[in-house]
N, C-alpha and C positions, 0 to 999 in steps of 0.2 A: 466479467471484467471487460473493460473497453479496449479497443485496439490501441496500438502504440503510435498511431499517426499523430503528428504534431500540428495543431491548428495554427494557421498563419497569423492569427491575431494575438497569439500568446507570447508575451515577453517571458522567456523561460525563468531567469533568475535575476533578481536585484539584491545585492548585499548591502545596499545603502539605505539609510532611513529616509523617511519622507513619503509623500504620496505620489505613486506613479501616475503617469498620464495615459498609459496604454489601456486598452479595453480590459485586458486581463494580465496581471503580473503576479509572479510567484517570488516571494521575498524570504530571505533567511534572517532569522534573529536568534542566534544562539541555538538552543535545542528546539526552537519553535519554527514553524513555517506559516507564512501569511499569504493567502490568495486573495488579492484585491480585484474586484470586478466593477466595471463602470459601463453604463450604457443600458440599452433596452435588453431586458432579460432574454427574450427569445434569440437575440443576436450574439450574446456573449456566454450563454449557459454551456454550450458544448466545449468551448475552450476552457471555461472555468472548471468543468468536470474533469477534463484531461489534466489540468494543472493540479487539481486536488490529488489525483492518482499519482502524479509525479512527485508531489510533496510526500505522500505516504511512503513511496518507494525509498525515500531517504531515512525512514524510520525515526521521525522526530517524536518528541514527547507529545506534541499537539500540532494540529493544523487548524488555523483560524481563517475561515472564509468570511471576508468582510463584504457585505452586500450593501454598504451605505451608499455607494454610487450607482446602484441599479435602479432603473426606472421600469415602468409597466410596458406593455400590459402583462398582467399576471396570467400567463398562458399555461394551461393545464399540462401540456406536454413538457414545457420547460421546467415546471415545478417537479414533475416526475423525474426528470433527469437530475436536477439538483438534489432532490431528496434521496435519490438512490445511493448517494455516497454513504448513507447510513449502513447499507449492506456491506460496504468495504470495512467499516469499523467493526462490525460484528465478526468478520473473518480475519481481521488484522489487529489482533490484541496488542495493547501497549501504546498505540498511537491514537489519541482522542481527536475528534473533530468538533469544532465549535462554529456556529454561524451567527454573525452579527447582522441583524435585519431590522432596521428602524421602520421600514414600510409596514404598516399594520395589516394591509390586505395580503401582501406576500407572506408575512410572518404567520398569519392565520392559516393560509393554505398549506404552508410547510408544516405547521404544527399538527394539521389534521392528516398528514400523510403517514402511513404506518412505518415507513423506513426511518423517519426522523426520530424514532424512539431511541436510536443509538447515537444521536447527535445532541450536543448542547446548543439550544436555540434561544436567543435572547435579543432584546431591543438594544441594549447598551453594551459597549465593549467591556467595561469593568465587571459587570455581572457575569458575562460569558467567561472571561478569563478566570474569575474566582471559582466558578463551578468547574472549569477544566482543571484547575490546580488541585481540586479535591478528588481527582480520579485515582484509580488504583496504581500502586507502584509497579515498576517493571524492572527486569534485569536483562541486559543485552550484551552479547559478546560478538565481536566482529573479527574476521580473519581473512586477509588477502590470500589468494591462492594462484599460483602460476598455472598456465595452460599445459600441465604435465599430468601423466597418468597417476603419479603418486599422490596428487592432490585429493583424490577420492578417499585414499587411506587416511590422509591427514585430517580430512573433514570428518570421517567416521570417529576417529580418536577424540577430536575436540568435542563433538556432540556427545559422545559417551561420557567424557569427563563432566560436561555441563549437566547432563541428566543425573549423574551421581551427586554432584555438588548441590544441585537444587532439589534433591529428593524426588526426582522423576524417574527413578529406576525402572518403574513398571513399564515405561514406554522406551526404555533404552534400545531394545531390539528393533522396534518399529522405527524409531527415530534415526538410528544409524543406517538402516536399510533405505529409508527415504532419502536421506542426504547423500548417500552413495549414488543412488540413481539420479538425483538431481545434478550432482556434480559431473557424473559420467555423461549425462545427456548434454550438459553445457560444453564439456570438452569435445564431444563429437560434433556438435553443430555450431558452436560459437567460435571456439579457438582463440578466445581473448583472455585477458586477465579476469579472474573471478573474485568475488567477495562472498564469503560465507557469513551469515548472520544467524545467531541462535538467541531467541528471546523467550522469557518466561514472564507471564502476567496472570495473576490469579491462578486459575485452573487450566491454563492453556500453554502449550509449548509451540512456538513458531519457528520453523526452519525456512531460510531464504537463501537463494544463490543468485547473485547478480552477475551479468556478463554484458559485453558490449555489442551483442547482436540483436537485431530487431525481430528475428524469426520467433514466432509463437509456437511452443511445443504443444502437440496434441497427442492424446492416447491413440495408439494404432492398434488395429486388429491383431490378435496374437498369431504369430507365425511360428509354428512348432519346429520348423526346419531352420529358423534363424537363431543367431546368438545375441542379437540386439533387437531393439524395438519394444521391449517390455517395460522400460523405465517409467514412463508417465502412466501406464496402466496400473503399475504398482502404487505410484504416488496417489492416484485417484482412488484406489481400492482401500488403502490403509489410513488415509488421512481423514480428518473430520471435514476439512475443506481445503481446496488448493486453487491456485490461480496465477495470473501474470499481471505485473504492473509495469507500465512504461517508465523510463527514467529520463531525466533532463538531457543527458548526453546521447540519447538515441538508442540506448540499450534496453534491457528489461531485468526484472526481478521475478524469478519463479519461486513461489512460496507454498508451504503446506503447514497445516495446523493440526496438532494432536491434543486430545484431552488428557489431563494428567491428574 
């Protein structure tokens, strides 16, 4: 996952329709997010990548990356950065990513990149949107949590209920353990309002905890004399994948995925 530094050329959010004039703009349209990029690819790709991560952190049904305004050169390094968003889709079930790319040279390079097998890539907007709409269904539950110790218990209970409701009981113990550690870690290091998100899409269960702090959690070496510090080690050990996404408001989302 990329860092949460905010590129200066990125206009974070526009809720209004129309074509933005900024090099990179992240727009909200109902349950969809659109990342519009304009200019030379090597100059806008980093900000575009960051904005896609921020869009994913909002857990939309889909993120559409519009490359209509992007010009050459088709730089190999820039293509690698842009194509790598496919890895985020693989580990972030339930939010699909589409790329509208009229430029045949850029589209060809993206299509040949292994990471774009997780992305809907097409020349025209209508075709990309149609294919995105055919993606798998998902179920999402969100719950705001105050920065209080009891929030870990509330999160465990809500995740347990979701696992039973969705037929994911086989992962109930692991899911409640992970969410407890994620919430506890956020309480210790963020001290802000939290939001729990639990999502099920096909055969994967995603747990996510958002907070208002930019600090990125890291698994720490086990200290047998300490009573804390094991949380992210457990998250890393028990989950299929885990990571951190930056948010538009300067915070982060820590997430973990389990197979069900």
